[in-house]
VOPAGU-2260 file (C-alpha; in pm, 1 decimal, decimal comma):
REM VOPAGU-2260
SITE   aa  ch    i         X         Y         Z
SITE  MET   A    0    4718,2   -3340,2    1667,0
SITE  CYS   A    1    4796,7   -3638,9    1891,9
SITE  GLY   A    2    4869,2   -3861,9    1596,0
SITE  ARG   A    3    5138,2   -3644,9    1443,8
SITE  LEU   A    4    5505,4   -3682,3    1526,3
SITE  LEU   A    5    5686,8   -3355,8    1582,0
SITE  THR   A    6    6039,9   -3268,0    1682,7
SITE  TYR   A    7    6093,4   -3086,4    2012,4
SITE  LYS   A    8    6199,3   -2778,8    1816,6
SITE  CYS   A    9    5874,6   -2780,1    1621,7
SITE  VAL   A   10    5666,7   -2818,2    1935,2
SITE  LYS   A   11    5860,6   -2537,9    2103,6
SITE  ASN   A   12    5789,3   -2306,8    1811,9
SITE  VAL   A   13    5425,8   -2408,0    1789,9
SITE  CYS   A   14    5357,1   -2349,1    2157,7
SITE  HIS   A   15    5468,0   -1988,5    2119,2
SITE  CYS   A   16    5209,1   -1929,8    1848,8
SITE  THR   A   17    4904,9   -2123,6    1734,1
SITE  LEU   A   18    4866,9   -2411,8    1980,1
SITE  LEU   A   19    4891,9   -2193,0    2287,7
SITE  ALA   A   20    4640,3   -1944,8    2158,4
SITE  SER   A   21    4332,4   -2157,1    2203,8
SITE  VAL   A   22    4374,5   -2208,5    2576,9
SITE  LEU   A   23    4519,5   -1887,4    2714,4
SITE  ALA   A   24    4298,3   -1718,8    2970,9
SITE  VAL   A   25    4067,9   -2018,0    2990,8
SITE  SER   A   26    3980,6   -1931,8    3348,3
SITE  LEU   A   27    3737,6   -1683,0    3193,3
SITE  LEU   A   28    3552,8   -1960,0    3008,7
SITE  TYR   A   29    3238,4   -1988,4    3209,6
SITE  ALA   A   30    3215,7   -1617,6    3275,5
SITE  ASP   A   31    3140,4   -1574,4    2905,9
SITE  ALA   A   32    2962,6   -1897,3    2811,9
SITE  ASP   A   33    2589,4   -1946,5    2852,6
SITE  LEU   A   34    2554,9   -2232,4    3101,3
SITE  ASN   A   35    2182,4   -2220,0    3153,5
SITE  GLU   A   36    2108,0   -2591,9    3170,5
SITE  ALA   A   37    1782,6   -2592,5    2977,1
SITE  SER   A   38    1929,7   -2374,4    2704,7
SITE  VAL   A   39    2249,3   -2576,8    2675,1
SITE  VAL   A   40    2065,7   -2910,6    2665,8
SITE  SER   A   41    1824,5   -2781,3    2401,4
SITE  SER   A   42    2108,2   -2644,0    2186,4
SITE  LEU   A   43    2304,9   -2967,6    2208,3
SITE  GLU   A   44    1998,6   -3171,6    2111,8
SITE  GLN   A   45    1930,4   -2947,3    1812,3
SITE  THR   A   46    2293,3   -2947,3    1696,8
SITE  TYR   A   47    2403,4   -3304,4    1773,1
SITE  GLY   A   48    2088,9   -3507,2    1846,5
SITE  PRO   A   49    1891,5   -3628,7    2150,0
SITE  ARG   A   50    2173,6   -3835,8    2300,8
SITE  ALA   A   51    2388,0   -3524,3    2320,2
SITE  GLY   A   52    2121,7   -3371,7    2541,6
SITE  LEU   A   53    2143,9   -3673,1    2772,8
SITE  ARG   A   54    2520,9   -3633,5    2797,3
SITE  ALA   A   55    2478,5   -3265,8    2878,4
SITE  LYS   A   56    2230,6   -3349,4    3154,6
SITE  ALA   A   57    2476,9   -3604,1    3295,2
SITE  TRP   A   58    2750,2   -3338,5    3289,5
SITE  PHE   A   59    2530,8   -3086,9    3472,5
SITE  ASN   A   60    2443,5   -3355,4    3729,6
SITE  ILE   A   61    2812,0   -3419,8    3790,3
SITE  VAL   A   62    2884,7   -3049,4    3833,6
SITE  ARG   A   63    2602,8   -3022,8    4088,6
SITE  ASP   A   64    2670,7   -3345,6    4275,2
SITE  ALA   A   65    3047,7   -3297,3    4297,2
SITE  GLN   A   66    3036,6   -2949,9    4449,3
SITE  ASP   A   67    3069,0   -3088,8    4803,5
SITE  GLN   A   68    3325,5   -3355,7    4719,5
SITE  THR   A   69    3689,4   -3336,7    4819,9
SITE  THR   A   70    3933,1   -3226,7    4552,7
SITE  THR   A   71    4053,8   -3584,6    4510,6
SITE  GLU   A   72    3696,0   -3701,6    4461,3
SITE  LYS   A   73    3627,3   -3422,5    4210,3
SITE  ILE   A   74    3932,8   -3514,9    4007,5
SITE  THR   A   75    3833,1   -3880,7    4001,6
SITE  THR   A   76    3470,1   -3806,3    3913,3
SITE  VAL   A   77    3559,5   -3575,3    3624,8
SITE  ASN   A   78    3833,1   -3801,2    3489,9
SITE  ASN   A   79    3604,2   -4105,3    3491,4
SITE  PHE   A   80    3318,4   -3916,9    3326,9
SITE  PHE   A   81    3511,3   -3781,4    3030,5
SITE  ASN   A   82    3709,5   -4101,6    2977,1
SITE  LEU   A   83    3379,8   -4262,9    2875,7
SITE  PHE   A   84    3387,6   -4051,8    2558,4
SITE  ASN   A   85    3527,0   -4175,8    2227,4
SITE  PHE   A   86    3874,8   -4097,1    2101,9
SITE  VAL   A   87    3878,4   -3981,7    1739,4
SITE  ASP   A   88    4128,5   -3777,4    1538,4
SITE  ASP   A   89    4041,7   -3419,5    1445,6
SITE  ILE   A   90    4069,7   -3482,2    1073,6
SITE  LYS   A   91    3805,9   -3756,3    1093,2
SITE  LEU   A   92    3575,5   -3582,8    1337,8
SITE  TRP   A   93    3598,6   -3217,4    1232,7
SITE  GLY   A   94    3758,1   -3236,5     889,7
SITE  VAL   A   95    4061,6   -3030,7     995,4
SITE  SER   A   96    4398,1   -3143,0    1127,1
SITE  ASN   A   97    4408,6   -2939,1    1448,0
SITE  TYR   A   98    4075,8   -2838,7    1598,7
SITE  TRP   A   99    4047,0   -2771,7    1970,2
SITE  ALA   A  100    3683,1   -2828,0    2061,4
SITE  THR   A  101    3507,9   -2642,7    2338,9
SITE  PRO   A  102    3378,4   -2861,9    2623,3
SITE  LEU   A  103    3023,5   -2831,4    2489,5
SITE  GLU   A  104    3136,1   -2938,3    2141,2
SITE  PHE   A  105    3321,6   -3233,2    2293,0
SITE  ILE   A  106    3012,2   -3338,1    2486,6
SITE  GLY   A  107    2791,7   -3285,0    2183,4
SITE  ALA   A  108    3011,9   -3479,6    1941,7
SITE  ASN   A  109    3062,6   -3760,9    2195,6
SITE  GLY   A  110    3433,8   -3765,7    2135,7
SITE  GLY   A  111    3752,2   -3592,1    2036,9
SITE  ASP   A  112    4127,9   -3624,3    2059,2
SITE  CYS   A  113    4362,0   -3589,5    2355,0
SITE  GLU   A  114    4343,7   -3208,3    2367,6
SITE  ASP   A  115    3965,6   -3221,9    2391,8
SITE  PHE   A  116    3971,6   -3473,0    2678,7
SITE  SER   A  117    4223,4   -3263,7    2872,7
SITE  ILE   A  118    4053,8   -2930,1    2809,1
SITE  ALA   A  119    3708,8   -3060,7    2902,8
SITE  LYS   A  120    3844,6   -3202,4    3228,7
SITE  TYR   A  121    4026,4   -2878,5    3304,4
SITE  PHE   A  122    3724,3   -2657,8    3240,2
SITE  THR   A  123    3497,6   -2880,1    3446,3
SITE  LEU   A  124    3734,8   -2884,6    3742,2
SITE  LEU   A  125    3753,4   -2505,4    3724,1
SITE  GLN   A  126    3375,2   -2504,6    3739,3
SITE  LEU   A  127    3399,6   -2723,7    4050,1
SITE  GLY   A  128    3625,0   -2473,7    4221,8
SITE  VAL   A  129    3964,4   -2637,1    4168,7
SITE  PRO   A  130    4213,2   -2346,9    4152,4
SITE  ASP   A  131    4361,7   -2267,9    3814,6
SITE  ASP   A  132    4714,1   -2251,3    3956,3
SITE  LYS   A  133    4691,1   -2615,0    4065,3
SITE  MET   A  134    4629,6   -2742,9    3712,5
SITE  ARG   A  135    4827,5   -2755,8    3391,1
SITE  ILE   A  136    4725,8   -2888,6    3053,9
SITE  THR   A  137    5045,9   -3062,8    2949,1
SITE  MET   A  138    5183,0   -3165,7    2612,3
SITE  VAL   A  139    5393,3   -3480,0    2646,1
SITE  LYS   A  140    5567,6   -3734,8    2429,9
SITE  ALA   A  141    5388,8   -4064,3    2498,3
SITE  THR   A  142    5656,4   -4323,9    2438,6
SITE  SER   A  143    5408,9   -4611,3    2461,1
SITE  VAL   A  144    5247,3   -4500,4    2136,2
SITE  ASN   A  145    5538,9   -4293,6    1999,9
SITE  GLN   A  146    5320,9   -3986,2    1963,5
SITE  TYR   A  147    5276,8   -3642,6    2109,9
SITE  HIS   A  148    4987,8   -3644,9    2349,9
SITE  MET   A  149    4807,4   -3416,7    2594,4
SITE  VAL   A  150    4712,7   -3478,4    2957,0
SITE  LEU   A  151    4591,8   -3276,3    3254,9
SITE  ALA   A  152    4824,9   -3247,1    3553,3
SITE  TYR   A  153    4705,2   -3156,7    3903,6
SITE  TYR   A  154    4951,3   -3014,2    4160,7
SITE  GLU   A  155    4833,6   -3026,1    4521,3
SITE  THR   A  156    5116,1   -2787,7    4614,0
SITE  PRO   A  157    5361,4   -2594,2    4394,1
SITE  GLY   A  158    5637,7   -2841,9    4467,9
SITE  SER   A  159    5437,4   -3164,4    4468,6
SITE  ILE   A  160    5450,4   -3446,3    4215,7
SITE  PRO   A  161    5146,2   -3390,1    3992,0
SITE  LEU   A  162    4863,7   -3636,3    3943,3
SITE  ILE   A  163    4803,0   -3719,5    3576,5
SITE  LEU   A  164    4453,2   -3731,4    3426,9
SITE  ASP   A  165    4480,5   -3913,2    3096,2
SITE  ASN   A  166    4257,3   -4080,5    2841,0
SITE  LEU   A  167    4527,7   -4332,3    2742,1
SITE  ASP   A  168    4560,6   -4462,3    3098,2
SITE  PRO   A  169    4230,0   -4408,1    3279,8
SITE  GLN   A  170    4381,2   -4462,4    3625,0
SITE  ILE   A  171    4497,0   -4138,5    3789,0
SITE  LYS   A  172    4862,6   -4177,8    3883,7
SITE  PRO   A  173    5147,2   -3958,2    4008,9
SITE  ALA   A  174    5375,9   -3844,0    3730,6
SITE  THR   A  175    5652,8   -4057,7    3882,4
SITE  GLN   A  176    5445,1   -4362,5    3788,8
SITE  ARG   A  177    5410,4   -4248,6    3427,5
SITE  PRO   A  178    5762,8   -4291,4    3284,8
SITE  ASP   A  179    5599,4   -4327,5    2943,0
SITE  LEU   A  180    5518,7   -3953,5    2941,2
SITE  ILE   A  181    5794,9   -3703,4    2864,1
SITE  PRO   A  182    5676,9   -3343,6    2927,5
SITE  VAL   A  183    5730,2   -3088,2    2652,5
SITE  TYR   A  184    5528,2   -2782,8    2754,7
SITE  SER   A  185    5237,0   -2702,5    2981,9
SITE  PHE   A  186    4992,7   -2421,0    3047,0
SITE  ASN   A  187    4693,0   -2308,3    3243,5
SITE  GLY   A  188    4469,6   -2004,8    3208,4
SITE  LYS   A  189    4748,2   -1764,3    3294,9
SITE  GLN   A  190    5090,6   -1899,6    3206,1
SITE  LEU   A  191    5292,6   -2114,7    2968,2
SITE  TRP   A  192    5591,1   -2325,7    3066,6
SITE  LEU   A  193    5849,1   -2505,8    2853,5
SITE  ASN   A  194    5938,8   -2825,6    3033,1
SITE  LYS   A  195    6277,7   -2976,9    3082,9
SITE  GLU   A  196    6320,8   -3347,5    3142,1
SITE  LYS   A  197    6273,6   -3293,8    3514,7
SITE  GLY   A  198    6097,6   -3025,1    3714,5
SITE  ARG   A  199    5802,2   -2798,2    3653,8
SITE  GLY   A  200    5952,3   -2621,6    3355,2
SITE  VAL   A  201    6064,9   -2273,1    3261,7
SITE  LEU   A  202    5811,5   -1992,5    3248,9
SITE  ALA   A  203    5780,5   -1884,9    2886,7
SITE  GLY   A  204    5492,2   -1638,2    2871,0
SITE  SER   A  205    5158,4   -1521,5    2998,7
SITE  ALA   A  206    4804,6   -1518,3    2868,2
SITE  THR   A  207    4764,7   -1276,8    2576,8
SITE  ARG   A  208    4509,9   -1202,2    2309,6
SITE  LEU   A  209    4585,9   -1436,7    2022,9
SITE  GLU   A  210    4383,1   -1534,3    1719,1
SITE  LYS   A  211    4315,7   -1899,2    1801,0
SITE  TRP   A  212    4218,4   -1820,6    2156,1
SITE  ASN   A  213    3980,1   -1553,0    2033,4
SITE  ASP   A  214    3828,7   -1807,8    1797,1
SITE  LEU   A  215    3780,2   -2059,5    2078,0
SITE  LYS   A  216    3635,6   -1793,9    2306,8
SITE  TYR   A  217    3393,5   -1693,0    2032,7
SITE  ARG   A  218    3273,2   -2053,8    2012,8
SITE  LEU   A  219    3219,2   -2103,2    2386,4
SITE  GLY   A  220    2851,3   -2020,9    2382,4
SITE  ALA   A  221    2594,6   -2290,9    2314,9
SITE  ASP   A  222    2478,4   -2098,3    2006,9
SITE  ARG   A  223    2813,7   -2121,6    1823,5
SITE  MET   A  224    2889,9   -2491,8    1834,5
SITE  ARG   A  225    3035,5   -2657,1    1527,4
SITE  LYS   A  226    2883,2   -2968,0    1375,3
SITE  PRO   A  227    3129,7   -3253,2    1329,7
SITE  LYS   A  228    3202,6   -3411,3     995,0
SITE  LEU   A  229    3171,0   -3758,0    1150,1
SITE  VAL   A  230    2853,8   -3852,0    1338,5
SITE  MET   A  231    2952,9   -4070,0    1633,8
SITE  GLU   A  232    2605,9   -4209,8    1702,7
């Protein structure tokens, strides 16, 4: 997805249909997924190999250890952890052009594209108690690489300048310090916004039952993880 150039019109149309579907209502993720540590680690080891189990244990350790951190510390911890993973295009990793991996699949495969980084960070911060309404997964045009790209934005208050969690630039910065990112649309577990050049964007819809979201939700459990086409280790 991140490697394909699209016009704004195309992105606008897509976000009303297939791309949005896989992340609507994501605040329900961990209510439905089996997060028993022993079970998850065992499933990841069986599906992806022993090193995947080690990554899962590291993720569980972070979730436990970061519970008492400040929000700023949680954001930094989660961003640093997932930015250690490998970037790889969907077509190489999964054999399809636009696959949005669940966090467990991302951890198991040891990599993914920009959507997978952003979604894994978002889900983990939800697990750490960061409110859904303070976060938006945001599609941007990254002028530095001339590609559409996805990041996670954190808003301390509704009117504040968001902090950007990104795999291209590992340092968390306010959006005002990222002139290379032009927002296109953004969403969280409840809402979708179409972004103008400035501001938080125009509300364009709410979470609904859509096919791609249902597919992602079906794959959330540790027993429904997909094996990648490319083995990263």
